[in-house]
N, C-alpha and C positions, 0 to 999 in steps of 0.2 A: 498609656505608654509604659513599657516595661523599664525597670531600672537596672537590670542585670543582663549579661550575655551568657548564652550556652554555646560553647564551641564544640563542633562535631569534627573530630580528627579523622583522617583517611583510614580505611581498613588496612590491616597489615597481617602478615604471616611470618612468624619467626620461631627461633628456638625458645625453650622454656626460660632460660636465663635472660635472653634478650627481651622477652615479653615482661618479665618481672622488672628488669632494669628500666624499661620504658614506662611502666606504671609508676615506679619510684620517681622518675624524672617528671612525669605528669603531675605528681603531687608537689614535688619540692623545687622544681626548676622551671615551671611554666612562666613565660615572660609576662603574660597578662594575668597578674595574680588574682584579680577580682572576678575573673570569668569562671563559670562552671565549665567543665570539659568532660567529654565522653568519647570513648573509642570502642569499636568492636574489633576483635582480632582472632586469628587462627594459629595453628601450630604446625610447623613443617614436618614434625615427627610425632609419633605417639608420645604423649606427655602426661605426667601426673604432678600436681603441686600439693603441698601440705602446709599447715599453718605454723605460726611462730611458736606456739606452745606445745606442739607435738614432737615426739622424739623421732629421730631418723630411723631407728630400728623398727618402730611401730609402722611408720609410713612404708618402709620397704616390705614389711610383712603383708601388706595389703595389695601389693602390685604383682600381678601375674603375667604381665605382657613382656616377653623377652625384648631387651633392647630399648625399652621405653625410657625417656628422660624423666628425671625426678628433680624437683627444685622446691626449696622452701620459699614460701611467699613472704612478703613484708607485712602481711596481715595475719589475722587469726584463722579460725575455722578448721575443718577436717581435711582429709585426703580427697582430692578432686580428680576424677578421671576425665581427661579432656579429649578422649577419643571421639565422643559423640555429643559434645556440648556446644552451645553458643555462648561465647565468652565476651565479657565487656568489662571496662573499668570506667567508673564515674568519680570525678573529683569535685567536691564542693568546697570553695575557698573559705578560709576562716572568717572572712568578712560577711558571709551570707548567713541569714538566720537559721537555715537548715543545718549548718555545720555546728551551731551552738545548741541545738536541741539535744535531748537524750539520744544516745546511739540507737536504742530500740525504736524510738519514734521516727528517726530518719530512715531506719531499715524498713519499718512498716510502710511509710509514705512512698518510698521508692518501689517497693514490691506491689503496692496498690496501683502504681503507674503501669507496672508490668502486667498485672491482671487486667486492667482496662484495655491495654493494647492487645492482649490475647483474646479478650471477650469480643473485640471488634470483628474478629474472624470466627466467632462462634465457639471458642474454646470454653470448656466447662471447668473453670479453675476458681479457687478461693484461697484466702489466707488461712494458714494453720494457726490455731490458737492453743493447741495442746502442747504441754511441755513434754520433752522426751523422757522415757522411763529412767534413763541414767545419763550422767554427764561424762561418761568415759570417752576417750578418743574414738573417732568414728570415721567412716567413709561417707562423704557428703550426701550422696543420693540414697543412702541406706537408712537415714534417720532424719526426720523433719524437726527443725527447731521452730520456736515460736516466731510467727510472722514470715515463715517460708511460704512459697506458693505450692499448692498441692492440687491434684485433681479432686473434683467435688465428691465423686462417689467411689473413689478408690484410694487406698493408702499409698499413693504414689507421689513422691516429691518431684516437682517440676523445676523450681528455681530456688537457689540459695545464694548466699554471698558471704564474703569475709570483709571485715572492716579494720580501718586504722585511722586514728586521729593524731594529728600533730599540730604544731604551731602554725603550719601552713594551711591546714584544713582537714577534710574528711575524705578518705579514699575508700571506695567500695569496689571490690573485685567480685563480679557476679558471674554465675554459671547457670545456664538453663539446659536441661536435659532434653535434647531434641526428639529422641524416640517417644517421649511422653505425648508429644503433639505432632504426629507424623504428617498432618495435612496443613500445618501452618506455613504461610508464606513469610519467610524470615525477613525479606526486604521490606515488605509492607509492615511487619511487626516493628522493625527498627524505626521506620518513619513515624509510625504511630507512637512509639515509645518516646521519641524525641519531642513530639508535640505534647505528650502528656507530662514529661519532665519539665518542659518549657512552661506549661501552665502552673505546675506545682511550685516551681522556683521563681515565677515571675521573671523569666529570662528569655530574651529573644534569641532564637537559634541562628547560628552562622556556621557555614562550612569553612574550615580553616586548614591550611597546609600544616605539615609537621614543623615545629620550631627547629631552628638550627641549634641543637644541643652542643655543648662543649664536647668535642670528639674524644678527648682524652678521658674526661669524666665518664662518658658513656661506656668506653672500653673498660675502664676500671670497675664500673658497676656490673657489667656483664661478667667479667672475671670473678667478681665477688659472688654473684649468684651461682656461678658454676663451681665455686670452690668447695672443697670438703670442710674447710673451716666454717663456712656459712651453713652448709646443709647438715653437718654433723654436730652443730653447736649444742644440741640436746640429744 
């Protein structure tokens, strides 16, 4: 009998600022604090996100799509092009052992779940163990970090993620480059990923509706993630 719960939230499609606000709320305001929670989401317009440590000017220099949204994430990582990715957010509460392990260990374990879920459909993917040649700011799918998911026989990055730890737990915002696996059934992949994460975390999966967030706080967060003060802070 499992001792934890994994909550699967409904799929959604929003602006970049709304998506970042919802991930923030998922980490910090989820009513069932001891439950793991995951969501898959899309973007209503072309969008790019970039990490907390990157400068706004650098992020802008890497965007060539006219009219695309750009938003700083609450996590780290590089510039991510969301035009052709499969995006998800996973929160592991502070009470769970996975949230207390080293960030690199959590990152590896979650990506191993992604690999097994892709291999179930015959995808030829592995963990990357090679360190990047330099640690300069980068565009996510142009450089593989340690424990990213890559194609076995090609230097092609398939999946990466950005992380944040707080007193509430561990947030991982993940991105999978769909063109790298053109034949993957993404619905089946998500179902397999849920089962794999459930086994990893010893958590029983449950489909849950979206919580009733405080409407004023949600609006304030969306405004924050849209603001120049947030996005140009570096």
